[in-house]
C-alpha positions, 0 to 999 in steps of 0.5 A: 890345931887347925881343922881342913874346911870343906871346899865346894866349888861355886855353883855356875851362874844362871843364864838370864831368862827372857822377860815375859810380856805383860798380861800373859800367864805362864799356862800354855795358850788355849788352842783357838778353833778356826770355825768361830761360828761353831755353836751357830752351826750346832744349833741350826743342824738341831733345829733342822733336825727336829723340824723334820722329825716333827713333820714326819710325825704329823704326816705319818704318825706312829701306831699306838701299839708299836711304841716308836717316836715317842719324842715326836709323838709327845711334841705333836701332841703338845703342839696341837694343844698349844699352837693348834693348826700351827703345828703343821707351820712350826716344822717350816719355822724350825727348818727355816730358822735352822738353815738361817743359822747353819748357813750364816745368814744370821749371826744373831738371834734378831732374824729368829726373833722376827721369825717367832713374832711372825709365827705368833701373828700367824696364830693369832690371825688363824684364830681370828678368822677360823676360830669359833666367834664366842663372845669376850665376856665368856672368857672361859669358853675361848680356851677349851680344847674344842675352841682351840686345838683345830685353830690357832691353839691356846696361844692364838686364842690368848692373843686374839682374846686380848686384841679383841678386848683391846681394840675389837675385832676390825682393830685386831685385824688392823694390828696384826697387819701391822705386826706383820709388816713389822715382822717381814722388815725385822727378818729381811732387814730392809728399810721400808723406803727401799721396799717401797721404791720398786713397788712405786717404780712398778706402779709409775711403769703400770701408768706410763703403759696404760696411758700409752695404750689410751693414747694409741687408742684415741689415735687409731680412732681419730684415723679411722674416722678420717679415713671414713670422712674421706671415703664418704667425700670420695663417694659423693664426688663421683655422683656429683654431677648427676644430682641438681644443685640444691634449691633448683627446680627438677625438671619433668621426666622426659617422654619417649617416642614409643610412649608417646605413639602408645598413648596416641593409639589408646586415645584414637581407640576411645581411651585417653592418652596419658597426659590429655585432659578430657576437654581438650581432647573433645575440642580438637 
């Protein structure tokens, strides 16, 4: 006996799917932000805010009974011990670094390293200039609170102590001067010849102007001397006919008639006139 078969319709063929490009997963692609520097902007704004808070804390310290600004007060006290008087410069370092990151002047941390290096040079130099003159052999006295809090702090005292031990006090100043120039070149990203070019042109311009001033002064002096000689020659020419030539005998002064008559009358009265010898008057 024949059995009926369940006949089902055949499924329709599936449409071919487009081939996926190689290297792409089936997950949807993440949305990319238009601002690719968001991390720099956030860090820059945060540094500026911290610098302003620290500066406000240093200028207007909160009262102990108020219990306000715990973060700023703790940061200020720690900086006074670690960097000493450099705590007043640290807010500027934070603000400048944050500004450079926020406005896109520095897309890496290279310039921040230059700023930090320059700040460390400042601490060591400030400790050398203003810190107490403690002998190197008494190394434990270098790091007392009284010796560091009002000067370069623990960091400045440590760096100055290492430099004084290695190259002496004068050598430490030379090393710090060289490191200051290196930090400046690092921050500004300017080659040294490019920095020396304007200075060389300024020096050359100053020397040219100085030489021109000296030449003009010498020329004016020569002209004034020539004018004086010409005026003197003109005065000599005006009075030259009245003067006898050099080497010629001068004639005696002329005697006027009135003088001669007066002399004769004085001679007749018993008084000899001028120019009459006694012997000749008696002979006549």
